[in-house]
C-alpha positions as CSV (number, residue, x, y, z in Angstrom):
1,M,38.5,92.0,58.5
2,S,41.3,89.6,59.1
3,L,41.7,87.2,62.0
4,P,45.2,87.2,63.5
5,L,47.4,84.4,62.6
6,L,47.8,82.2,65.9
7,P,51.0,79.8,65.9
8,L,49.8,76.5,66.0
9,P,51.2,74.2,68.6
10,L,54.2,71.8,67.2
11,Q,52.0,69.0,67.7
12,T,49.3,69.5,65.6
13,L,51.7,70.0,62.7
14,P,51.9,67.3,60.3
15,R,55.4,65.5,60.3
16,L,57.5,65.6,57.4
17,P,57.9,62.1,55.9
18,A,60.9,60.4,56.0
19,P,63.2,61.1,52.7
20,A,62.8,57.5,51.8
21,R,59.3,57.4,52.0
22,L,59.2,61.0,50.4
23,I,61.0,59.5,47.5
24,R,59.1,56.3,47.3
25,A,55.8,58.1,46.9
26,A,57.0,60.9,44.5
27,D,59.1,58.8,41.9
28,P,56.4,57.0,40.3
29,R,54.7,60.5,39.6
30,V,57.6,62.0,38.2
31,P,57.5,62.0,34.3
32,V,60.4,60.3,32.4
33,G,61.0,63.7,30.6
34,V,61.6,65.5,33.8
35,K,63.8,62.6,35.2
36,R,65.8,62.7,31.7
37,R,66.4,66.6,32.4
38,L,67.4,65.9,35.9
39,V,69.4,62.8,35.7
40,E,71.0,62.7,32.3
41,P,73.3,65.9,32.4
42,L,74.6,64.9,35.6
43,L,75.5,61.5,34.5
44,N,76.8,62.8,31.1
45,R,78.8,65.3,33.1
46,T,80.2,62.9,35.8
47,F,81.2,60.3,33.4
48,A,82.6,62.9,30.7
49,E,85.9,61.7,30.1
50,P,85.3,57.9,30.3
51,L,82.5,58.6,27.7
52,A,84.7,60.4,25.4
53,E,87.4,57.6,25.7
54,G,85.1,55.1,25.0
55,E,84.6,53.2,27.8
56,F,81.0,53.1,28.0
57,D,80.9,51.7,24.1
58,A,79.7,48.5,25.4
59,L,76.6,49.8,26.3
60,E,75.4,51.1,23.3
61,G,72.1,49.5,22.2
62,R,72.2,47.8,25.7
63,R,70.2,48.8,28.8
64,I,71.1,48.5,32.4
65,T,68.9,49.0,35.3
66,L,70.0,50.4,38.9
67,S,67.4,49.4,41.2
68,I,67.5,51.2,44.7
69,E,65.1,49.1,46.4
70,D,64.6,50.9,49.6
71,L,63.9,54.0,47.7
72,G,61.8,52.5,45.2
73,V,63.7,54.0,42.5
74,A,64.9,52.3,39.1
75,L,66.7,53.9,36.6
76,T,67.3,52.0,33.0
77,L,70.4,53.6,31.2
78,T,71.6,53.1,27.6
79,L,74.2,54.6,25.4
80,E,73.1,56.8,22.5
81,N,75.5,58.9,20.4
82,E,78.3,58.4,23.4
83,R,75.7,60.2,25.6
84,L,74.0,58.1,28.8
85,R,70.2,58.1,28.4
86,L,67.5,57.2,30.5
87,C,65.1,54.8,29.1
88,T,61.7,53.1,29.7
89,E,62.4,49.9,28.1
90,P,63.6,47.2,30.9
91,G,67.2,46.5,31.4
92,E,68.8,43.7,30.2
93,A,70.6,43.5,33.6
94,T,70.2,45.0,36.6
95,I,72.3,46.1,39.6
96,R,70.0,45.9,42.7
97,G,70.7,47.1,46.2
98,G,69.6,49.8,48.9
99,W,70.7,53.3,48.6
100,R,73.5,53.1,51.4
101,E,74.7,50.5,49.1
102,F,75.1,52.5,46.0
103,L,76.6,55.4,47.9
104,C,79.3,53.2,48.9
105,L,79.9,52.2,45.2
106,A,80.0,55.6,44.0
107,T,82.1,57.1,46.9
108,R,84.6,54.0,47.2
109,R,84.1,53.8,50.8
110,E,84.1,50.1,50.7
111,D,85.3,47.8,48.2
112,P,82.7,47.4,45.4
113,D,83.8,43.7,44.9
114,A,83.0,43.2,49.0
115,L,79.5,44.6,48.1
116,F,78.6,41.9,45.5
117,F,80.4,39.2,47.5
118,Q,78.3,39.9,50.6
119,R,75.3,40.3,48.3
120,R,74.4,43.6,49.6
121,L,74.6,44.6,45.6
122,L,73.1,42.2,43.4
123,I,73.6,41.7,39.4
124,E,70.7,39.9,37.8
125,G,70.1,39.0,34.2
126,D,73.0,39.3,31.8
127,T,75.6,39.3,34.5
128,E,78.4,40.1,31.9
129,L,77.0,43.3,31.2
130,G,76.2,44.1,35.1
131,L,79.8,43.5,35.6
132,M,81.0,45.6,32.9
133,V,79.1,48.3,34.1
134,K,80.5,47.6,37.8
135,N,83.8,47.3,36.4
136,L,83.6,51.0,34.8
137,L,82.4,52.6,38.0
138,D,84.9,50.5,40.1
139,G,87.7,51.7,37.7
140,R,87.4,55.2,38.5
141,E,90.2,55.7,40.9
142,E,88.3,59.0,42.8
143,G,85.0,57.3,42.7
144,L,82.2,59.7,41.6
145,A,83.0,62.0,44.7
146,Q,84.1,64.8,42.2
147,G,82.7,68.2,41.7
148,P,78.9,68.9,42.3
149,F,77.9,65.5,42.2
150,G,80.4,64.6,44.7
151,E,79.1,67.2,47.2
152,L,75.6,65.6,46.9
153,L,77.3,62.4,47.5
154,V,79.2,63.6,50.7
155,R,75.9,65.1,51.9
156,L,74.2,62.0,51.6
157,E,76.7,59.9,53.3
158,R,76.7,62.3,56.4
159,L,72.9,61.8,56.4
160,A,73.5,57.7,56.1
161,R,75.7,57.8,59.1
162,R,73.4,60.0,61.0
163,T,70.4,57.5,60.3
164,T,72.2,54.2,61.0
């Protein structure tokens, strides 16, 4: 004999955590191998042309960390065999800021130099390496808002507008 399922009042259901809290809680628990399978193909497709043209060659054997502080996410990247790879070693340089600032950098909604001059994005450590990576991102005329990654960025941008 089974009991009938009764709908629970909305007030008794647990609230879903805010996306930032959820990401902050989940990211440290995600193994690096899983992150690599998710992030590396996306980055290598997004930057296929500049990678093929050797624009990232200065990153060969070097490491840069992108630290999205409000999400608690830090990704350290290097270049191996003409492909961007996530690595576990600390970066020689770090670009640090909030997710909205990285979104503005990626979509070119704001001048990248202004983001740094206003100290909304910071470069720490080897500033020459950090500036090289910033200039590579800045040098893409269309930003990163192309293809599937661009669609994701557009959705994130809409979310950012709603939460401000």
